[in-house]
N, CA, C, O and the ligand as a Tripos MOL2 file, in Angstrom:
@<TRIPOS>MOLECULE
protein
  169   167    43     0     0
PROTEIN
NO_CHARGES

@<TRIPOS>ATOM
      1 N           0.8360   -1.3060    0.0400 N.3       1 MET1
      2 CA          0.0450    0.0200    0.0260 C.3       1 MET1
      3 C           0.8710    1.2720   -0.0250 C.2       1 MET1
      4 O           1.9140    1.3450    0.6240 O.2       1 MET1
      5 N           0.4540    2.2330   -0.7520 N.am      2 GLU2
      6 CA          1.2790    3.4690   -0.9490 C.3       2 GLU2
      7 C           0.8790    4.4090    0.2210 C.2       2 GLU2
      8 O          -0.3060    4.6020    0.4900 O.2       2 GLU2
      9 N           1.8850    4.9840    0.9040 N.am      3 HIS3
     10 CA          1.6640    5.9950    1.9470 C.3       3 HIS3
     11 C           1.7360    7.3720    1.4080 C.2       3 HIS3
     12 O           2.4780    7.6790    0.4750 O.2       3 HIS3
     13 N           0.9320    8.2050    2.0310 N.am      4 LYS4
     14 CA          0.7460    9.5530    1.7270 C.3       4 LYS4
     15 C           0.8030   10.4210    2.7560 C.2       4 LYS4
     16 O           0.3880   10.0410    3.8510 O.2       4 LYS4
     17 N           1.3000   11.6820    2.6080 N.am      5 CYS5
     18 CA          1.3460   12.6640    3.5400 C.3       5 CYS5
     19 C           0.0310   13.0930    4.1660 C.2       5 CYS5
     20 O          -0.8900   13.4810    3.4470 O.2       5 CYS5
     21 N          -0.0710   13.0390    5.3610 N.am      6 LEU6
     22 CA         -1.3880   13.3690    6.0720 C.3       6 LEU6
     23 C          -1.8550   14.7940    5.8450 C.2       6 LEU6
     24 O          -3.0290   15.1380    5.9840 O.2       6 LEU6
     25 N          -0.8130   15.6450    5.4680 N.am      7 ASN7
     26 CA         -1.0970   17.0910    5.3860 C.3       7 ASN7
     27 C          -1.4820   17.3730    3.9430 C.2       7 ASN7
     28 O          -2.6010   17.8460    3.7470 O.2       7 ASN7
     29 N          -0.7400   17.1530    2.9890 N.am      8 CYS8
     30 CA         -0.7870   17.5570    1.5370 C.3       8 CYS8
     31 C          -1.0530   16.3380    0.6210 C.2       8 CYS8
     32 O          -1.3000   16.4910   -0.5760 O.2       8 CYS8
     33 N          -0.9970   15.1660    1.1930 N.am      9 GLY9
     34 CA         -1.3560   13.9560    0.3430 C.3       9 GLY9
     35 C          -0.2990   13.5710   -0.6650 C.2       9 GLY9
     36 O          -0.6500   12.7810   -1.5410 O.2       9 GLY9
     37 N           0.8880   13.9950   -0.6680 N.am     10 VAL10
     38 CA          1.8630   13.7150   -1.5680 C.3      10 VAL10
     39 C           2.3320   12.2290   -1.3130 C.2      10 VAL10
     40 O           2.2790   11.7720   -0.1710 O.2      10 VAL10
     41 N           2.7630   11.5220   -2.3060 N.am     11 ALA11
     42 CA          3.1340   10.1010   -2.2400 C.3      11 ALA11
     43 C           4.6370   10.0870   -1.9070 C.2      11 ALA11
     44 O           5.3580   11.0650   -2.1030 O.2      11 ALA11
     45 N           5.0720    8.9050   -1.3850 N.am     12 SER12
     46 CA          6.3680    8.7540   -0.9550 C.3      12 SER12
     47 C           7.3050    8.5210   -2.1580 C.2      12 SER12
     48 O           8.5170    8.4340   -1.9610 O.2      12 SER12
     49 N           6.7830    8.4170   -3.4010 N.am     13 GLU13
     50 CA          7.5460    8.4030   -4.5050 C.3      13 GLU13
     51 C           8.0400    9.6980   -4.9580 C.2      13 GLU13
     52 O           8.9810    9.7660   -5.7490 O.2      13 GLU13
     53 N           7.4340   10.7590   -4.4840 N.am     14 GLU14
     54 CA          7.7890   12.0410   -4.9790 C.3      14 GLU14
     55 C           8.6440   12.8330   -3.9740 C.2      14 GLU14
     56 O           9.5070   13.6410   -4.3190 O.2      14 GLU14
     57 N           8.3210   12.5230   -2.6680 N.am     15 VAL15
     58 CA          9.1510   13.2040   -1.6030 C.3      15 VAL15
     59 C           9.4830   12.1510   -0.4440 C.2      15 VAL15
     60 O           8.9170   11.0600   -0.3650 O.2      15 VAL15
     61 N          10.3880   12.5650    0.3760 N.am     16 ILE16
     62 CA         10.7030   11.7980    1.5470 C.3      16 ILE16
     63 C           9.4760   11.7610    2.5920 C.2      16 ILE16
     64 O           9.1080   12.8420    3.0520 O.2      16 ILE16
     65 N           8.9140   10.7460    2.9350 N.am     17 LEU17
     66 CA          7.8910   10.6480    3.9970 C.3      17 LEU17
     67 C           8.4410   10.1490    5.1820 C.2      17 LEU17
     68 O           9.1360    9.1330    5.1480 O.2      17 LEU17
     69 N           8.1840   10.8160    6.3560 N.am     18 LEU18
     70 CA          8.4920   10.2960    7.5820 C.3      18 LEU18
     71 C           7.3110    9.7010    8.3550 C.2      18 LEU18
     72 O           6.2440   10.3140    8.3240 O.2      18 LEU18
     73 N           7.4090    8.5680    9.0400 N.am     19 SER19
     74 CA          6.4870    7.9700    9.7280 C.3      19 SER19
     75 C           6.4610    8.4870   11.2050 C.2      19 SER19
     76 O           7.4930    8.6090   11.8640 O.2      19 SER19
     77 N           5.2350    8.7780   11.6730 N.am     20 CYS20
     78 CA          5.0530    9.0840   13.0980 C.3      20 CYS20
     79 C           3.9100    8.4790   13.6990 C.2      20 CYS20
     80 O           3.0090    8.0030   13.0080 O.2      20 CYS20
     81 N           3.8920    8.4700   14.9960 N.am     21 GLU21
     82 CA          2.7980    7.9030   15.7120 C.3      21 GLU21
     83 C           1.8680    8.8560   16.4890 C.2      21 GLU21
     84 O           2.4020    9.6070   17.3050 O.2      21 GLU21
     85 N           0.6520    8.9000   16.3370 N.am     22 TYR22
     86 CA         -0.1610    9.7780   17.0620 C.3      22 TYR22
     87 C          -1.3960    9.0930   17.6030 C.2      22 TYR22
     88 O          -2.2170    8.5600   16.8560 O.2      22 TYR22
     89 N          -1.5000    9.1190   18.8360 N.am     23 LYS23
     90 CA         -2.7280    8.5290   19.4900 C.3      23 LYS23
     91 C          -2.7890    6.9880   19.1740 C.2      23 LYS23
     92 O          -3.8660    6.4010   19.0750 O.2      23 LYS23
     93 N          -1.6920    6.4300   19.0360 N.am     24 GLY24
     94 CA         -1.5790    4.9430   18.5880 C.3      24 GLY24
     95 C          -1.8020    4.5810   17.1140 C.2      24 GLY24
     96 O          -1.8440    3.4300   16.6790 O.2      24 GLY24
     97 N          -1.9370    5.6840   16.4150 N.am     25 GLU25
     98 CA         -2.1540    5.5820   14.9690 C.3      25 GLU25
     99 C          -0.8930    5.9120   14.1080 C.2      25 GLU25
    100 O          -0.2760    6.9450   14.3670 O.2      25 GLU25
    101 N          -0.4970    5.1360   13.1550 N.am     26 LEU26
    102 CA          0.7690    5.3600   12.3880 C.3      26 LEU26
    103 C           0.4040    6.3400   11.2200 C.2      26 LEU26
    104 O          -0.4020    6.0080   10.3510 O.2      26 LEU26
    105 N           1.0100    7.5250   11.2340 N.am     27 LEU27
    106 CA          0.7430    8.5060   10.2110 C.3      27 LEU27
    107 C           2.0880    8.7010    9.5360 C.2      27 LEU27
    108 O           3.1600    8.3640   10.0390 O.2      27 LEU27
    109 N           1.9170    9.3330    8.2330 N.am     28 TYR28
    110 CA          3.0330    9.7220    7.4840 C.3      28 TYR28
    111 C           2.9930   11.1300    7.0900 C.2      28 TYR28
    112 O           1.9220   11.6110    6.7190 O.2      28 TYR28
    113 N           4.1590   11.9030    7.1400 N.am     29 VAL29
    114 CA          4.1230   13.2650    6.8800 C.3      29 VAL29
    115 C           5.4070   13.4360    6.0380 C.2      29 VAL29
    116 O           6.4260   12.7880    6.2770 O.2      29 VAL29
    117 N           5.3090   14.3520    5.0280 N.am     30 CYS30
    118 CA          6.4040   14.5880    4.2860 C.3      30 CYS30
    119 C           7.3790   15.8050    4.8000 C.2      30 CYS30
    120 O           7.0350   16.6150    5.6610 O.2      30 CYS30
    121 N           8.5800   15.8050    4.1720 N.am     31 VAL31
    122 CA          9.6030   16.7880    4.9720 C.3      31 VAL31
    123 C           9.0260   18.1130    4.8720 C.2      31 VAL31
    124 O           9.2480   18.9280    5.7670 O.2      31 VAL31
    125 N           8.2690   18.4260    3.8180 N.am     32 LYS32
    126 CA          7.6860   19.8510    3.6340 C.3      32 LYS32
    127 C           6.8140   20.2510    4.6320 C.2      32 LYS32
    128 O           6.8400   21.3900    5.1000 O.2      32 LYS32
    129 N           5.9210   19.2540    5.0440 N.am     33 CYS33
    130 CA          4.9140   19.5850    6.0740 C.3      33 CYS33
    131 C           5.1790   19.2740    7.4440 C.2      33 CYS33
    132 O           4.3630   19.5290    8.3300 O.2      33 CYS33
    133 N           6.2990   18.7280    7.6580 N.am     34 LEU34
    134 CA          6.8870   18.5240    9.0490 C.3      34 LEU34
    135 C           6.9610   19.7560    9.8760 C.2      34 LEU34
    136 O           6.3760   19.8380   10.9560 O.2      34 LEU34
    137 N           7.7140   20.7600    9.3490 N.am     35 PRO35
    138 CA          7.7540   21.9940   10.0230 C.3      35 PRO35
    139 C           6.4440   22.5890   10.4030 C.2      35 PRO35
    140 O           6.2560   23.0780   11.5180 O.2      35 PRO35
    141 N           5.4340   22.5400    9.3630 N.am     36 VAL36
    142 CA          4.1120   23.0190    9.6630 C.3      36 VAL36
    143 C           3.4330   22.3670   10.8460 C.2      36 VAL36
    144 O           2.7640   23.0460   11.6240 O.2      36 VAL36
    145 N           3.5830   21.1110   10.9910 N.am     37 LEU37
    146 CA          3.0970   20.2450   12.0820 C.3      37 LEU37
    147 C           3.7510   20.6210   13.3840 C.2      37 LEU37
    148 O           3.0880   20.6780   14.4200 O.2      37 LEU37
    149 N           5.0510   20.8810   13.3490 N.am     38 ILE38
    150 CA          5.7390   21.2540   14.6030 C.3      38 ILE38
    151 C           5.3540   22.6790   14.9710 C.2      38 ILE38
    152 O           5.0930   22.8880   16.1560 O.2      38 ILE38
    153 N           5.2880   23.6520   14.1320 N.am     39 HIS39
    154 CA          5.0980   25.0360   14.5610 C.3      39 HIS39
    155 C           3.5520   25.3560   14.4150 C.2      39 HIS39
    156 O           3.1910   26.4700   14.7930 O.2      39 HIS39
    157 N           2.7850   24.6500   14.0000 N.am     40 GLY40
    158 CA          1.2760   24.8160   13.9360 C.3      40 GLY40
    159 C           0.9910   25.2400   12.5240 C.2      40 GLY40
    160 O           1.8720   25.3740   11.6750 O.2      40 GLY40
    161 N          -0.3440   25.4520   12.3120 N.am     41 SER41
    162 CA         -0.7760   25.7720   10.9570 C.3      41 SER41
    163 C          -0.4460   27.1800   10.3950 C.2      41 SER41
    164 O          -0.6670   27.4820    9.2230 O.2      41 SER41
    165 N           0.0990   28.0200   11.3100 N.am     42 HIS42
    166 CA          0.3100   29.3770   10.8390 C.3      42 HIS42
    167 C           1.7800   29.5770   10.6170 C.2      42 HIS42
    168 O           2.2010   30.6610   10.2140 O.2      42 HIS42
    169 ZN          3.0970   16.9540    3.0240 Zn       43 ZN43
@<TRIPOS>BOND
     1     1     2 1
     2     2     3 1
     3     3     4 2
     4     3     5 am
     5     5     6 1
     6     6     7 1
     7     7     8 2
     8     7     9 am
     9     9    10 1
    10    10    11 1
    11    11    12 2
    12    11    13 am
    13    13    14 1
    14    14    15 1
    15    15    16 2
    16    15    17 am
    17    17    18 1
    18    18    19 1
    19    19    20 2
    20    19    21 am
    21    21    22 1
    22    22    23 1
    23    23    24 2
    24    23    25 am
    25    25    26 1
    26    26    27 1
    27    27    28 2
    28    27    29 am
    29    29    30 1
    30    30    31 1
    31    31    32 2
    32    31    33 am
    33    33    34 1
    34    34    35 1
    35    35    36 2
    36    35    37 am
    37    37    38 1
    38    38    39 1
    39    39    40 2
    40    39    41 am
    41    41    42 1
    42    42    43 1
    43    43    44 2
    44    43    45 am
    45    45    46 1
    46    46    47 1
    47    47    48 2
    48    47    49 am
    49    49    50 1
    50    50    51 1
    51    51    52 2
    52    51    53 am
    53    53    54 1
    54    54    55 1
    55    55    56 2
    56    55    57 am
    57    57    58 1
    58    58    59 1
    59    59    60 2
    60    59    61 am
    61    61    62 1
    62    62    63 1
    63    63    64 2
    64    63    65 am
    65    65    66 1
    66    66    67 1
    67    67    68 2
    68    67    69 am
    69    69    70 1
    70    70    71 1
    71    71    72 2
    72    71    73 am
    73    73    74 1
    74    74    75 1
    75    75    76 2
    76    75    77 am
    77    77    78 1
    78    78    79 1
    79    79    80 2
    80    79    81 am
    81    81    82 1
    82    82    83 1
    83    83    84 2
    84    83    85 am
    85    85    86 1
    86    86    87 1
    87    87    88 2
    88    87    89 am
    89    89    90 1
    90    90    91 1
    91    91    92 2
    92    91    93 am
    93    93    94 1
    94    94    95 1
    95    95    96 2
    96    95    97 am
    97    97    98 1
    98    98    99 1
    99    99   100 2
   100    99   101 am
   101   101   102 1
   102   102   103 1
   103   103   104 2
   104   103   105 am
   105   105   106 1
   106   106   107 1
   107   107   108 2
   108   107   109 am
   109   109   110 1
   110   110   111 1
   111   111   112 2
   112   111   113 am
   113   113   114 1
   114   114   115 1
   115   115   116 2
   116   115   117 am
   117   117   118 1
   118   118   119 1
   119   119   120 2
   120   119   121 am
   121   121   122 1
   122   122   123 1
   123   123   124 2
   124   123   125 am
   125   125   126 1
   126   126   127 1
   127   127   128 2
   128   127   129 am
   129   129   130 1
   130   130   131 1
   131   131   132 2
   132   131   133 am
   133   133   134 1
   134   134   135 1
   135   135   136 2
   136   135   137 am
   137   137   138 1
   138   138   139 1
   139   139   140 2
   140   139   141 am
   141   141   142 1
   142   142   143 1
   143   143   144 2
   144   143   145 am
   145   145   146 1
   146   146   147 1
   147   147   148 2
   148   147   149 am
   149   149   150 1
   150   150   151 1
   151   151   152 2
   152   151   153 am
   153   153   154 1
   154   154   155 1
   155   155   156 2
   156   155   157 am
   157   157   158 1
   158   158   159 1
   159   159   160 2
   160   159   161 am
   161   161   162 1
   162   162   163 1
   163   163   164 2
   164   163   165 am
   165   165   166 1
   166   166   167 1
   167   167   168 2
@<TRIPOS>SUBSTRUCTURE
     1 MET1         2 RESIDUE 1 A MET
     2 GLU2         6 RESIDUE 1 A GLU
     3 HIS3        10 RESIDUE 1 A HIS
     4 LYS4        14 RESIDUE 1 A LYS
     5 CYS5        18 RESIDUE 1 A CYS
     6 LEU6        22 RESIDUE 1 A LEU
     7 ASN7        26 RESIDUE 1 A ASN
     8 CYS8        30 RESIDUE 1 A CYS
     9 GLY9        34 RESIDUE 1 A GLY
    10 VAL10       38 RESIDUE 1 A VAL
    11 ALA11       42 RESIDUE 1 A ALA
    12 SER12       46 RESIDUE 1 A SER
    13 GLU13       50 RESIDUE 1 A GLU
    14 GLU14       54 RESIDUE 1 A GLU
    15 VAL15       58 RESIDUE 1 A VAL
    16 ILE16       62 RESIDUE 1 A ILE
    17 LEU17       66 RESIDUE 1 A LEU
    18 LEU18       70 RESIDUE 1 A LEU
    19 SER19       74 RESIDUE 1 A SER
    20 CYS20       78 RESIDUE 1 A CYS
    21 GLU21       82 RESIDUE 1 A GLU
    22 TYR22       86 RESIDUE 1 A TYR
    23 LYS23       90 RESIDUE 1 A LYS
    24 GLY24       94 RESIDUE 1 A GLY
    25 GLU25       98 RESIDUE 1 A GLU
    26 LEU26      102 RESIDUE 1 A LEU
    27 LEU27      106 RESIDUE 1 A LEU
    28 TYR28      110 RESIDUE 1 A TYR
    29 VAL29      114 RESIDUE 1 A VAL
    30 CYS30      118 RESIDUE 1 A CYS
    31 VAL31      122 RESIDUE 1 A VAL
    32 LYS32      126 RESIDUE 1 A LYS
    33 CYS33      130 RESIDUE 1 A CYS
    34 LEU34      134 RESIDUE 1 A LEU
    35 PRO35      138 RESIDUE 1 A PRO
    36 VAL36      142 RESIDUE 1 A VAL
    37 LEU37      146 RESIDUE 1 A LEU
    38 ILE38      150 RESIDUE 1 A ILE
    39 HIS39      154 RESIDUE 1 A HIS
    40 GLY40      158 RESIDUE 1 A GLY
    41 SER41      162 RESIDUE 1 A SER
    42 HIS42      166 RESIDUE 1 A HIS
    43 ZN43       169 GROUP 0 **** ****
């Protein structure tokens, strides 16, 4: 199964995706969206 960024929906074939766990669920986020998640949506 292909993983996609939880924020922008980009696939791991296009960018580096990082896996992370949140509330027991495994999520994937790309390197572009990771700073957004860290610093908030603004
Ligand atoms: Zn993304």
